[in-house]
N, C-alpha and C positions, 0 to 999 in steps of 0.2 A: 746719365741719371734716368732719363725717360725709358731707355731700353732695359736697363737692369731692373728698375722698379716694375716695369711692365711685365717682365718675365716672372718676377717673384709673386706679384699679386694675381696675375691672370692664369698661370699654368695650372693651379689646382682646379680651375673651373673648366678646363678642356676635357672633352669627352672622347672615348675611344671604345667602339663596340667590340667586345671580346666574346659575345655569346651570353645566353641567359644565366649561366652558372658562375660568371665571373664579373667583377666590378667593372663599370664603364668609365671610371676616372682615368684619364690618360697617364698621369703620373701619380702614383700612390705607394706609400710605404705602409703596407698592411701588416702591422706588428702582431695583431691577433692571430692571423693565419700564416705568419712568417713568410711573407712574400714581398717582393718589390716589383712593381709594374711601371714600365716606361714605354708608353705607346704599345707597339707590337711585341715588346720584349718582356718576358716574365723571368725574374731571378728567384730561385729557390734557395733555402738556407745552405744546402751543400754546394751551391754555386757562388759562394761569397767571393771566390777568386775574381769574378767579374768586377765587383765593387773595389777589391784591392787593386786591380789593374787600372780602373778609372782614377783611383787616388794617386797611383804612381804617375799616370799621365798628367794629372793636375800638378803634381810636384815638378815634373820635368818641364811642363809648360811655364810654370812660374820661374824656374831657372832660366829657361830660354828667353822669355820676355825681359827679365831683369838683365841678363847678359847683353841683350841687344839695345834696350831702351830704358834701362834703369828701373825705378820703382813705379812703372806704369800701372801695375795692379793696384798699388796703394793709392795712386792719384786718381784712378778712373773707375775701378770696379770693386774695391774693398767695401763690404757692407758698412763699416764704420764711416768711410768717406762719403758713400752715397747717401746715407741717412743724415749725416751731418750737413751735407750740401742741401738736402731737402728742408731740414729745419731752418737753415740760414736763409733759404729762399723764401720760406713762409714768413720768417722774421722780417725780411726786407719788404715783402708785400705789405705787412701790417704796420711796421714802425718806421719804414723809410730806409734811405741809404745809410752808409756807415756814419756820416756826420750827424744825421738825424738821430740815429740810435745812440751814438755817444752823448749827444745833447740830452736825450731822454734819460739816459743812465745817470748822468751827472746832476740831473734835476733833483734836488733834495725834497722839494715839496711834492707830495702825492696829491695832485689835483684829479678831477674827474677824467680828464683826457689821458693822463698817464695810467690811471687805474684801468680805464677801458682798453687801452692798447695792450697792457700787460696781461689782463685777463683773457682778451681775445687770442693773444699769442699762445698763452699756456693752454687754452682750450683746444686750439688747432694742433698744438704739439701732442696733446693727449689723444686726440682723434687719430693722428698719424701713428703714434705708438700702439694704440689699440688695434688699428688695422694691420700693423706689422705683426703683433703677437697673434692675432686671429688668423692671418694668412698662413702662418707657420703650422698651426695645428691642422689646417685643411689638407696638408700633405699626408696626414696620417689617418684620415678617415674620409668617407664620402662628403665632399664639401657642402652640397646643398642640404643634406640631412643633418650634418653637424651644425651648420649655421642655424637651422630651425631649432635644434635642440638647445643651442647656446642662448638664443633669444627667448625661448619659452621656459628656460630654467631646467630642462630635462637632460642636459649633458652631464657627463661624468665629472666628478670633482677634479680629476687629473686634467681634464681639458680646461676648466676654469683656472686652476692654479698655474698651468703652463702659460695661458694667455696673460694672466696677471703678472707673472715673473717677466715674460718677454716685453710686455707693455712698460713695466717699470724700468727695465734695463735700457730699452730703446729710448725712452723719455730722458733718462739721465745721461746716457752716452752721447746721444745726438744733440740734446739741448744744452747740456752743461759741461760734461767732461771733454767732449770734442777732441781736440788735438792732444790732450793729455793721454788719451788711450794710445795714440800712435807713438808718443814719445816714451811713455813709461810702462805700458802694459803689453804692447806688441813686441814679440821677439824678432820679427823680420828685420828691423833697422840694424840690429846688431850682427846679423849674418849676411846682409846684402853685399858687403864689400867683397866677400868671397866669390860672388857671382859676377862682379863687374871688373873691367880692366880698362886700359887706356883707350880702347876703341869703342867703349860703350857710349851711346848717345844719351846724354842726360842733360837736365836743365843747368845752364851755367851762364856766367857773366863775362862778357868780352872786356876784361879789365884793360887790355892794351888799347881799346878804343874809347872806353868810358872815362879813364883817368887822365889827368887829375880832375876831380869833380869840382863843380862850381855852380853858382846860381845862374839862371838864364839872364843873359845880357841883351837888352834891346838894341844897344849900339856896341859894336865891336871896337875895342880899344887896341890899335895896332901895337902899342907899347906894352900891353899887358901880356903876361906869360901865357903860353898856349893852354887851352882848356879842353877837356874831353867832352864827350856827348852827354855824360851823366850830369843832370842838373840837381841831383840830390833831392828829388821831389818826394821820395819815400813811398811812392805808389806801390812798388814791388813789395815793400815790407808791410804796408797796410793791408794788402790782399792776401798775404801768406797765411794759410790756416794754422800753421804751427809757429808763426811769429818770428821767423828767422830772417836774416838779411842775406839774400843769395849772393850779394856782392862780396861777402866774406869767404866765398868758396863753397865747395860741396860739403854738406853737413849731414849728420845722421838723421836729423829731424826732417829733412826735405823728403816729401812724398811724391815728388815729380808730378804735381797736379798742373803745372804750367800756368797758373793764374798770374804769376809774376811776369811771364812772357806777354800775356795779353795786356796787362796794365802798362808795361814798359812800351810796348808797340803803340798803344793809344797815345801815350805821352810823346813819343818820338814823332808821330804824325802831327800832333798839335804844334810842336816847335820846329817842324820842317826838317827833321833829321831822319836818316834811314832807319827802318825797322831792324830788329835783330840784335840790339844791344844785349838783351837777355834772350837766349834761344837754346834749342837743343844742340849741344856741342859734344865733341869727343876730345879728350885730352891729347890724343895723338895729333890732332889738327892744329893745336895752338902754335907750334913753331911756324907752320905754313902761313897761318893768318897773320901772325906778327910780322912776317916777312912780306906781307902783301900778296901772297899766293892764295888762290881759291882753295878751300878745303876739299878733301876727297869726296867723291859721290857717296850718298847715304848708303847705297847698296853694298859698298865695300866695307862699311862698318857693320852692317846687319849680317851679311853673308861672309863669315869667317870661320876658322876652325872650331872655336868653342861653340858657336851657335849651330854649326852644322852637326857637331856631335850630339848636342841636345836634341836637335830636330830628328836625327837618325834614331836615337833611342826612343824618343816620343812616338815616332812612326812605327818602330818595331813593336812596341807594346800595343799600339792600336791595331796593327795588322794581326798580331797573335790573338787579341780579344775577338776580332771579327771572325777569324778562322775558327776559334773555339765556339763562338756563337753559332756559326753555320754548321758545325759538325756535331753539335749536341743532339741527343736523341729525345723524342717526345715521350719515351717511356724509360724507366730506370729501375734498377733493383739493387739493394744492398743485402748482405747476408751476415747474420751474427749468430755463431754457434752458442747454444746454451751450455755454460760451463759447469753448472752445479746440478747434477753430476755431468762429467764429460761424456760418459756413455752409460747405457743401461743394458744389463743382460736379461733378456726375456726368458720365459719359462722353457722355451724350446732350445735355449742356448744361443740364439741369434743376438747380435749386438745392434742396439738402436742409438742413433744420435738425434738430437733435437736442434732445430734451427729456427730462427726468426727472420722472416723475409719482409723487408720494407719495399713495397712496390709503389712506384710513383706514376700516376697517370697525368700527364701535362696537357692532355687534350681538353677541350671545352665540353665534351660529352662523355657519358659513361662508357667504359670499355671493359671487355672480358679478357682476362689474361690466362693463357694456358701455361702451366708450370711443369717443368721437367728437369731431369738431371742427366749428366753425362759423366761416365767414369769407366776406367778400364776394368773395374771390379763389378761383380754381380750384385748391384744395390737396387733396392726397391724404395719407392717414394709414396707417402700418404700425406694427405692434407687434413689438418685438424678442422672438424666441422663441415667437411665437404666430402661427398661420395665420389665425385669425379675429380679430375686433375685441373680444374679451372676455378677461378674466383673472379668476382666483379669488383672493379675499383671505380669509385665515384669520380665525376669530372674534376680535374684540377685538384687532386687530393692524393694523399698517401695512405696505403692500407698496410697494417701490420698483420702478418699471417704466420702462424706457427705450423711447421711441417716436420715430418719424421722420415728419417732414412734408416733402413734396416739392411744389415749384412748377414747372410747365412753363417751359422757357427763354424762351418768348415772352410769358409772362404778366407783368402789372404787378407782381405780388408778387416775381417773380424779378429783374426789371430795376430795380425801385424800391429804396428804402432800408428802410422799415419798413411792415408791413401788420398790421392788427389781427387777432387770432386768439383764439378761445375754445375751451378744452378742456372737455368735460363727461363725467361718468360717470353711469351709471344702474344702480340696483339691479334685477337681473332679477326679484326676488321682490316687492318693495314698489313698484317703479317710481319710487322716490325719486331725485331728481337733485341733483347738485352740479356747479358749474362754476368755472372760473378763467380770467381774462383774461390774455393775454400778447401778444407780437408775433412776427412772422415777419421774419427778416433776409434781404434780397435783396442783389444785387450793388451796388446804390447805397450800401450801408452800408460797403463796403470790406472787405478781408480782415483 
């Protein structure tokens, strides 16, 4: 909980120097300028495949961990679980342990003490929910600036409404709905079975050791029937966030949080019994343990065909993303022919096509780009609004530039239908080039 909440609350405040023309927030989803910044990585709109790749890796990672260890994501890292744990922790600090909270809940008379405890708890929950909603909007704007604007009332209405909605939902989900979200709203419990098999390590009850259950006996009666280690103390049920009895077997509601393991181990130590009555188990080990044979090593459950396939796919996507990131250029160009009209016949009979070039400068400083064309035909290029063949592109921005390509009236390009054409741009400082293929439309293509 400390690690996951620390990441969520602290990351928007981390700084990363990208130069004077770029934001210095380490992680920023800049919707206004259609950018995503992650430390030294900047993702442009046309590079959304990086985000898609990360989402694929997240899905494969979820499959991998579920196949190996059950619903560990749900039990340890899911936002619903993390914030619910935080709300319960604050509730325990203020109102006491479970027995004290139950006693306070059943108290019908609202005296000053009960009112004070409830108001303090609700106020603390609201502060947590407000910090949660506020932290989320800091990922979409400069955090220090937005915080100042929020406090002084100068922030946009969208920021206030987003904080309000997230505050309300966090307060309700973490404080009141809790496990109901996991049971009724989350789709993952209903598909997790497809990810698990008999070798998956998940929370289970050693029924062959714990049964038959019975109360703890201070003096053992040699004539009494044998009794298992489970003394039916209900500690495992009392700590379960979804209210199930793990002794009834694996159930859809179980989020593999392992709180029942801790509770049972504590009780076993108190009564002098071995730990592990409730533990991480694999179904395939049950026959071995029933026969008194030690279970297989954990690594044999974790490293098997299914998990290796998931790991291979996950690694493959990751490697492809890294290769694509290393190979991408700092300049880029796209070409869109103007279709209305497809071509224009000039007064001297020559044919002119119009194109719109979108040139991207991903550097942190202004760059001048030389524009040129390559073709097997005798084509000439001119740039709208420029006397030479170069334009200036602002730092970390895209420039839309209209250009004209003309073919002499007697040329094959003018008389024919389509001719191959390549536009290129060259950075005047680094001499880096980018190009884009397109076609030139002649008379043979029709009006």
